[in-house]
C-alpha positions as CSV (number, residue, x, y, z in Angstrom):
1,M,2.0,-77.2,22.4
2,K,2.5,-80.9,23.5
3,I,5.2,-82.7,22.2
4,E,5.6,-86.5,22.3
5,I,9.1,-88.7,22.1
6,L,8.2,-92.2,21.3
7,G,10.9,-94.9,22.2
8,S,11.4,-97.8,24.1
9,G,13.5,-95.5,26.6
10,C,16.9,-96.6,24.6
11,A,20.1,-94.2,24.1
12,K,18.7,-92.8,21.2
13,C,15.6,-91.7,22.3
14,K,16.7,-90.4,26.1
15,K,19.2,-88.3,23.3
16,T,15.9,-87.2,21.5
17,K,14.5,-85.9,24.5
18,E,17.6,-84.1,25.4
19,I,17.6,-82.3,22.2
20,V,13.8,-81.6,22.2
21,E,14.1,-80.0,25.6
22,Q,16.9,-77.7,24.6
23,A,15.0,-76.2,21.8
24,V,12.0,-75.9,23.8
25,A,14.2,-74.1,26.3
26,E,16.4,-72.1,23.8
27,L,13.1,-70.9,22.2
28,G,11.1,-70.3,25.4
29,I,8.2,-71.8,24.3
30,D,5.5,-73.0,26.4
31,A,5.5,-76.7,25.7
32,E,5.0,-79.9,27.5
33,V,7.3,-82.4,26.6
34,V,6.7,-86.4,27.3
35,K,8.1,-89.4,27.2
36,V,6.0,-92.3,25.4
37,E,7.3,-95.8,26.0
38,D,3.9,-97.3,25.3
39,M,4.6,-99.1,22.0
40,D,0.7,-99.3,21.1
41,A,0.4,-95.5,21.5
42,A,3.7,-95.2,19.1
43,L,1.8,-98.0,16.7
44,E,-1.9,-95.3,16.6
45,Y,0.7,-92.9,15.2
46,G,1.7,-95.5,12.3
47,V,5.5,-95.6,13.8
48,M,7.4,-98.8,13.4
49,I,10.6,-97.5,14.4
50,T,12.1,-95.4,17.2
51,P,12.7,-92.8,18.6
52,A,10.2,-90.4,16.9
53,V,9.3,-87.2,17.5
54,V,5.1,-86.0,17.3
55,V,4.2,-82.6,17.7
56,D,0.9,-81.6,18.6
57,G,-0.1,-85.0,16.8
58,D,1.8,-85.0,13.6
59,V,4.6,-87.1,13.5
60,K,7.8,-85.2,12.3
61,V,10.6,-87.5,12.4
62,A,10.5,-91.2,13.1
63,G,13.6,-93.5,13.4
64,K,16.6,-91.1,14.0
65,V,17.3,-88.7,16.4
66,P,16.7,-85.1,15.1
67,T,19.1,-82.0,14.9
68,L,18.6,-79.1,17.4
69,D,17.9,-77.0,14.5
70,K,15.2,-79.2,12.8
71,V,13.5,-79.2,16.0
72,K,13.2,-75.5,16.3
73,E,12.2,-75.1,13.0
74,W,9.0,-77.7,13.9
75,I,8.0,-75.9,17.1
76,S,8.5,-71.9,16.3
């Protein structure tokens, strides 16, 4: 599983990455968590506002920090 965090490196983007990493650790899932700061890459997904979470190429959320429970739902 590949999970991408799209964002410029702002506080909300960092928080989103922390939440995703926590969800992966708590569920014991083998996943690659990647921070993507290239806004051209975000635009390729149609993401105009960050932070955004992409799981295996599918945009799950854009423009807000997801909850831990929501991330767990997406990856389990």
